[in-house]
N, C-alpha and C positions, 0 to 999 in steps of 0.2 A: 082282703087285706085288714091287717090289725088294726085296732083301735088306738089314734095317736093322743095320749093323755098327757093334759096340760093342767100344772099347779100356776095358780095365781096369788103374786103377793100384792096385799093392798085389797080392801073391800070398798074403795069409794065408787063414784059413779064411773069414771071410765073402767074397771073392774068388769060393772055389771054389763056394760056395753059390750064387753068382750064375752061374758058369760052367756049373754042372750044370743047373740052371734054365733058362739060355737057350738050352742044346743040345736041349732039349726042346719049345722053341718055334718054331712056323712062322714064316718070313719073318723070323726075329731070328738073330744070327750074333754070337760072340764071336771077332773077328778078330785081336786082339793082345791080348798082354799085357804089362805092363812091371813089372817089379821092379828093386831097387836090384844084384842080382845075377843075370848073364846065365845062369848055372848054374839057379838059382832059376826063374827065365823059363823055361828052356828045359824043365824037368820039368813044369812047370805047363801048358804048351802041348802036351805030348806027354802028358798025362793027359786032358786035355779036347779033343784033336784041334785046337789053334789054331792057324791059319797062321803068325801071326808072335810071336817073343819079343824083347823089348827088356831091354839090361841097364841102361837110364836112362830117366826119365819123359821127359826132353827128347825123347828118339827118338820117341816115344809121340803126343806131342803135335805132331807135326810130319808124321804121319803122313795123307795126303789123304784116305786110303780112311774115314776112321772118323766115324761119324755122330754118336756120344754116348760120353763118357768116362766109365766109372764109377771114381768114389775110393773106394778100399776101405781107405785106410792109417789108421792111427790117429787119433782126434779130433784132437791135438796138431798134426797134419802136412795137416789138410783144407785149411786156409786156403792154406798154398804150395803144395801141390798143386792144387788149383782153381783159384786165381790163375795160376800157369804155362799150365793149360789155356785159361783165359779169355781170357789173354794172343794166346793161339795161333788163338783163335776157336772154340774148341770146345765145343759143350754138354757140361752136366755133370750127372750126378747123385751126388750126394755123400751118402754113406753118414751116418748120425744117428752122433752129435751133429753138427750141421753145422759147428759150429768148436767152438774153446776157451772164445769168450766172445762176447757181443753186439757189442762194437767190431769183432772179425775179420769177424764176420757181417755186419755194417753197410757195411765198407769192401769187402767179397768181393762184396756184390751191388750196390752202388753201381757198383763197376768191371764188372761184367757188364753192367750196363743201359746206360753209358756206351758201350761194346763192341757192344750188338745182340746178348748171346750169352745163351741161354737156359739157367738153372741153377734146379735143385729138390733139394729134402732128400728124402732118401732114407729116410723116415720110413714105411715100408710099411705100417701100421696106417692112414694116410688115405687110401690109395688101394684100401684092399681092397673087393669089393661088400657083405660081411657087415658093415663097417663104416657105408657107406650106408645099408642096411637099416635099424640102429638108428636113425639121423637120422630114416629114414621113419618108423618105427613111432612115436618120438616126437613128431615134426610132427603123425601122424595122429590122437593122443590114445589111442594104445592103452593107456598106464597112468596117462590123466587128464593131469593136471599134474605134472610131474615136481619131485622138493624134493630128493632127496637121492640122492649116487652115492657108492660105494665102488670102489677098485680096489687090486689088489695084484699084485706081481711080484718075486720074489724067485728067485735061482739060485745055486747054491754055487759062487763065484767069487774067494773071498779070498784064492788060491794064483796067480792070474792078475797077471802084470805089469800088462796093461794097467788093472787095476783097482788095485793097489798104488803105482805109479809115477807121482809129481807130474808127472814131464816127459813123462809119456803122457796127461797129464789124465785120471787114474784115479778112483777113486769110483764110485759106484753109480748117483750121480745121472745122468752124462752116457751111463752104459750102458745101464742100466733104468729108473731113474727116469723119465727124458725120455719112456717109454713111458706111465706112468701120468699125467704132466703134459698128455700129447698128448691121451688118453683122456679127461679131463675139459674140456678145451677145446675137444674135438670136439662135445661133447655141452651143455655148461654155457656155454660162452661164456670170457671174458676178464676181464670186469667185476669184479675181486674186488677187495672192498674189507678183506678182514684174511685173513691168513695166520700159522697157529700152527705149528710144528713141533718136531720131537724128533730127535736125531740122535746116532748112535756112531760116532766116527772109530776109524780102525784105527791101528797104530803107526806109519805114514809119515804120518801126516796126513789121510788122502783118509778119506771117507765110506763105512760100511762099511755103515748098513741105515739107514733115516730113515723118519718119520712125517710127512706135509704133511696139515693141515686148511687147507681155503678156503672161507670165505664169500663169497658173490656179492650185487650190490646187488640184486635182487630177492629175497632171502631164501632162496635156495638153499645147499645145502653138498656139500662135496665132500671124502672122507677118504680118504686115499691111503697106499700103504706101497711102498717098495722097497728092495731089498736085496741084498746079494752073500754071504749068510754063512748061507744055507738053501736048502731047494727048499720053494717053497709049490704053492698051487694056480692060481695066475694067474686068478683070478676077478674080474670086476667084476658090479655090480649098482646099478640104476637105477631107483631108488623113487618114486612118483607118487601122486597120489590116491585112483588107483583101482587101482593093483597094481604090479608091477615086471617089470623085464627082468631077466635072468639070462645073463651073457656068459662063455662059457668059453675063456679065454686072452686077455687083454686088448689083446695086441699083436699075436696073429694069430688075429683072431674064427675059432673052428671049429663052435661052436654056438650059437643066439641063443633063449633060451625065453621065454615072455610068461605072465606068471602074472597073474590076476585072481581076487579074493577066494582066494588061496593056491592057485588052481588052474589047471593047465597047460591053456591055451586054444591056443597055437601054439608050432611050433616050426621054426627055420631053420637050415639046415645049411650049411659052407662050399660051395662050386660043388664038384658032381663030378668037373669037369675042372682043378681048381686044381693046380697044379704044385709050388710050395711057397709062395706067397703074394709073393715078389718078382717075379712075372713084372708084375703089376700096374701098379708103379711104371715098370715099362720101358717096358711099352705105352701109359701116360701119358706118359710123356716124350717118346715118339716123335709121338702125337696133336699132343701142345703143339708140338713144332718144326714138325711139319707145318701147322700153322694158324698159324704166324708168331708164335707167343706168346713171352716171354721168362721167365713164370712159369706155373706149373700153379696152375689155380684151386681145385686140391683141397689144395692148401699152398702159399699166398701166401706173397711175401716178407717182408711186412710181421708173419705169423704165425711162420714161422721167427726172425725178430730178436726177436720180443714173447716166445717159449718161451726163448731166449738170456737175454735180461734177467731173466727169471724165474728162470731157474738160478743167474745171476751172483748175484742177490739172496741166494739160498738158501745158496749157499757164501759169501758174505760173512758171513751170519749164523752159520754153521757153523764158520767159519775156515778154509775149504778153499781153498789158492790154488796157483796153477798159475805156472810159470815166466811164461809168455807174459800173464798179469794184468799 
């Protein structure tokens, strides 16, 4: 099997996490890193034993040896950097949130489709084996008919510029809230008939923590919390007519427990060979590209755009605005 070569746009902490993950994957390699600073690119390349370091993103997208570009810059720059790559025919795995808003997402994916270039969102939860196991359990009637879902994800991030700066599409929603929204959509769908929310804004006008309650056409409900002001348990619970499923870490499931009549009846752990969880989105990107697909069925383009519309609506309600809106 030929080595699948990946180039990274952006040399921040999330790019480091990807580079560390890929370095432990057989048949995959980070072959190039690009930063706006050649010095930073060279330091990154030295740290992870990467062959090529570029001081501009234009150089990376012109590299003919790259099979996939991982876009790891802030949310605010995903549109322009992915567009640059797509215009050069490069398949892309774009870190979440996919873009700043739904308008950018639709334009970008329309361009990719017209160019025949694969693009998918790096919302890692969608690609994980344990995430798929949860769906299998629900579909198999493990807890009867699912009726209620709760999910919470908070980290102490309020001092981070990516959270406080409107120009970087700050706020908790696009950084961590996107995970609880996706968690609910994966298991309860998107036929939402009512949304009730509460939000606290920070000094710069960005959302710092929020609660979101969703009602669905079929009678289900989801209660979601996300925030950048505290550390919490990251738990998810899906309750049904005959039991409930508890998920440890809703954005990167580590353990799934099934309860019936309040008794634990089954436990599922994350794969013993899991590196970080980032590997699954990379493997799915390769599978999709080699199958000639322009999107992954695990995260269809329509779903990416729909999530962006949902977040646009929430931000509009809260009065959270970005320059690109």
